[in-house]
C-alpha positions as CSV (number, residue, x, y, z in Angstrom):
1,M,-0.4,-0.3,0.0
2,I,1.2,3.2,-0.9
3,E,0.6,6.6,1.6
4,V,0.6,10.2,-0.1
5,Y,0.7,12.7,2.6
6,S,-0.3,15.4,0.1
7,W,-3.0,18.3,0.0
8,P,-4.9,19.9,-3.0
9,T,-2.4,22.0,-5.0
10,P,-0.9,21.4,-8.3
11,N,2.2,19.8,-6.4
12,G,-0.6,17.3,-4.3
13,H,-2.4,16.5,-7.8
14,K,0.3,15.3,-10.1
15,V,0.5,12.5,-7.4
16,H,-2.7,12.1,-7.4
17,I,-3.7,11.4,-11.5
18,M,-0.4,9.1,-11.6
19,L,-1.8,6.8,-9.2
20,E,-5.6,7.4,-10.5
21,E,-4.0,6.5,-13.9
22,C,-1.7,3.8,-12.6
23,G,-4.5,2.3,-10.2
24,L,-2.2,1.9,-7.6
25,P,-4.0,0.9,-4.2
26,Y,-3.2,3.8,-2.3
27,R,-4.4,6.1,1.1
28,V,-3.8,9.3,1.3
29,I,-3.0,11.6,4.3
30,P,-3.9,15.4,4.3
31,V,-0.8,17.8,5.4
32,D,-2.8,21.1,5.9
33,I,0.0,23.4,4.6
34,G,-2.3,26.7,5.9
35,S,-2.3,25.3,9.8
36,G,1.9,24.4,9.3
37,A,1.5,20.5,9.0
38,Q,4.3,20.4,7.1
39,F,6.0,21.4,9.7
40,E,5.6,18.4,12.3
41,A,7.9,15.8,12.9
42,A,6.7,13.4,11.6
43,F,6.4,14.6,8.7
44,L,10.2,16.0,7.9
45,A,11.0,12.3,8.8
46,I,9.7,11.6,5.4
47,S,9.8,14.8,3.3
48,P,13.1,17.0,4.6
49,N,12.3,19.8,2.6
50,N,8.4,20.3,4.5
51,K,6.6,20.4,0.8
52,I,3.9,17.9,0.1
53,P,3.7,15.9,-1.8
54,A,5.6,12.6,-0.1
55,I,5.2,8.5,-0.3
56,T,5.8,5.8,1.5
57,D,5.4,3.0,0.1
58,S,5.2,-0.6,2.0
59,E,6.2,-2.8,-1.1
60,G,9.4,-0.7,-2.8
61,P,12.7,-1.9,-4.5
62,D,13.4,-5.3,-2.6
63,G,10.1,-5.8,-0.6
64,R,11.6,-3.0,1.5
65,P,9.7,-0.2,2.7
66,I,10.9,3.4,1.1
67,H,9.9,7.2,1.3
68,L,10.4,9.4,-1.1
69,F,9.9,13.5,-1.2
70,E,9.4,16.0,-4.1
71,S,6.8,15.4,-7.0
72,G,8.9,14.8,-10.0
73,A,11.0,11.9,-8.7
74,I,7.5,10.3,-6.6
75,L,6.6,10.4,-10.3
76,L,10.1,8.8,-11.7
77,Y,9.4,6.3,-8.8
78,L,5.8,5.1,-9.8
79,A,6.4,4.8,-13.8
80,G,9.2,2.4,-12.8
81,K,7.4,0.4,-10.2
82,T,4.4,0.0,-12.7
83,G,6.3,0.5,-16.1
84,K,3.6,2.6,-17.2
85,F,3.9,6.5,-18.8
86,L,7.5,6.7,-19.0
87,P,9.2,5.2,-22.8
88,A,10.9,2.3,-22.8
89,D,12.7,3.2,-25.4
90,T,16.0,4.7,-24.8
91,A,15.3,8.3,-27.1
92,G,11.9,8.2,-25.8
93,K,12.2,8.0,-21.9
94,Y,14.7,11.3,-22.4
95,E,11.8,13.5,-24.7
96,V,9.3,12.9,-21.8
97,L,12.2,13.6,-18.6
98,Q,13.5,17.0,-20.6
99,W,9.6,17.9,-20.7
100,L,9.5,16.8,-16.8
101,M,12.1,18.9,-16.2
102,F,11.0,21.5,-17.5
103,Q,8.3,22.3,-15.1
104,M,10.9,21.5,-12.2
105,G,13.0,23.8,-13.3
106,S,10.4,26.4,-15.3
107,V,6.5,25.8,-15.1
108,G,6.5,25.2,-10.9
109,P,8.4,27.9,-9.7
110,M,7.6,31.1,-11.9
111,L,4.1,29.8,-12.1
112,G,3.9,29.5,-8.5
113,Q,5.7,33.3,-8.6
114,A,2.9,34.9,-10.7
115,H,0.8,33.1,-7.9
116,H,2.3,34.6,-5.3
117,F,3.1,38.2,-6.4
118,R,-1.0,38.4,-8.5
119,I,-3.3,36.7,-5.5
120,Y,-0.9,36.1,-2.5
121,A,1.6,38.8,-1.8
122,S,0.5,41.4,0.6
123,E,1.8,43.9,-1.1
124,K,1.5,44.7,-4.5
125,I,4.9,45.0,-6.2
126,D,4.4,46.4,-10.1
127,Y,7.9,45.3,-10.7
128,A,7.4,41.9,-9.4
129,I,3.2,41.1,-11.2
130,E,4.8,41.7,-14.8
131,R,7.7,39.9,-14.7
132,Y,6.1,36.7,-13.3
133,S,2.7,37.3,-15.6
134,Q,5.2,38.2,-19.1
135,E,7.1,34.8,-17.7
136,A,3.5,33.1,-17.6
137,Q,3.0,33.7,-21.0
138,R,6.2,33.4,-22.3
139,L,6.3,29.7,-20.7
140,Y,2.1,29.1,-22.3
141,G,3.6,30.3,-26.0
142,V,6.5,27.6,-25.6
143,M,3.9,24.8,-24.6
144,N,1.8,26.4,-26.9
145,K,4.9,25.8,-30.0
146,R,6.1,22.1,-28.4
147,L,1.8,21.0,-28.6
148,A,1.2,22.4,-32.4
149,A,4.0,20.1,-33.2
150,S,3.6,17.2,-31.0
151,R,0.2,15.2,-29.9
152,Y,1.2,15.9,-26.0
153,L,4.3,17.4,-24.0
154,G,6.7,15.0,-23.9
155,G,6.0,13.0,-28.1
156,P,3.1,11.0,-29.3
157,A,1.8,9.3,-25.8
158,Y,0.9,10.6,-22.7
159,S,3.1,10.6,-19.9
160,I,4.3,12.6,-16.8
161,A,5.0,14.9,-18.2
162,D,1.1,16.0,-19.2
163,M,0.4,14.8,-15.6
164,A,3.9,16.8,-14.3
165,I,2.6,19.9,-16.3
166,F,-1.0,19.9,-16.0
167,P,-2.4,20.7,-13.0
168,W,0.1,23.8,-12.6
169,L,-1.8,25.5,-15.6
170,R,-6.1,25.0,-14.1
171,S,-5.3,28.2,-12.1
172,W,-4.3,30.7,-16.0
173,K,-6.7,33.4,-14.8
174,N,-4.3,33.9,-11.9
175,Q,-1.2,34.1,-14.4
176,G,-2.8,36.8,-16.2
177,V,-3.2,34.4,-19.0
178,Q,-5.8,33.7,-22.0
179,L,-5.6,29.8,-22.1
180,S,-7.7,30.7,-25.5
181,E,-4.7,32.8,-26.6
182,F,-2.5,29.7,-26.9
183,P,-4.9,26.9,-28.6
184,H,-2.6,23.6,-29.8
185,L,-2.5,23.9,-25.8
186,K,-6.0,24.3,-24.7
187,G,-6.5,21.5,-27.2
188,W,-4.1,19.6,-25.3
189,F,-5.7,20.8,-22.1
190,D,-9.6,20.4,-22.1
191,E,-8.2,16.7,-23.8
192,I,-6.0,16.0,-20.0
193,A,-8.8,17.8,-18.1
194,A,-11.8,15.3,-19.2
195,R,-9.7,12.1,-18.7
196,P,-11.8,10.0,-15.7
197,A,-8.1,9.3,-13.5
198,V,-7.4,13.5,-13.8
199,Q,-10.6,13.9,-13.0
200,R,-10.3,11.4,-9.9
201,G,-7.3,12.7,-9.1
202,L,-8.6,15.8,-8.9
203,G,-11.0,15.3,-6.6
204,V,-8.3,13.7,-4.4
205,L,-8.9,16.2,-0.8
206,E,-11.0,18.9,-2.4
207,E,-13.3,18.6,0.0
208,Q,-11.3,20.1,2.5
209,R,-9.2,22.8,0.3
210,R,-9.7,26.3,1.3
211,P,-8.4,29.7,0.4
212,L,-5.2,30.3,1.8
213,L,-5.3,34.6,2.6
214,D,-6.0,34.8,5.9
215,D,-3.2,36.5,8.3
216,K,-2.7,33.0,9.7
217,A,-1.8,31.0,6.1
218,R,0.2,33.7,4.9
219,E,2.3,33.5,8.4
220,T,2.8,30.1,7.9
221,L,3.4,30.1,4.5
222,F,5.0,32.9,3.5
223,G,6.1,34.6,6.8
224,K,8.9,33.9,9.2
225,S,7.0,30.6,9.9
226,Q,8.6,28.9,7.0
227,Y,12.1,30.1,6.9
228,R,12.6,28.6,11.2
229,R,15.6,25.7,11.3
230,R,14.0,22.7,12.6
């Protein structure tokens, strides 16, 4: 059984979707990031960077338990465990991996900054809003161009690259983007959104989702609590 320590965020949804697509049995353990549950010792023992998601697989390599943090690493582990959603051939595998790294290095961090300065920051800084909104536009353009030439981001087949990127684009309005301006990307987005396993994955912990705009949540996520040594 896989235990998933998670919350309904884009990074959490990546792993929820992969588990649903693979059909693996799993149990979700909520980690309420707005209340500070990510700083509890039990969670830090599994995820030392105090970020969700993390997993424990009681049936890991050689039948031994394994703990993993970082959503990209978890996707790769689940792909390896099941033999699904990552090509077996070397060229195909690296075509997918480059787009997975694109998500980890660009889409997640840059769109996350766009969310922060446009929505969450208590002080509205025009320079930061413009910088990250423009970077969001640029990244959407990169993906749109790719999808003009490829059915999926990682190549001809649906893969962990698509699962990693899709949840981040659900909040395109908050990123200062009009999805309709990127027709190839929009077509891909609509196709992924219609997949039953994706819909189930997005429903995980959805009843616990709430706006993270109160003072306590701001302090927990963006204040001194985030930077305290543990």
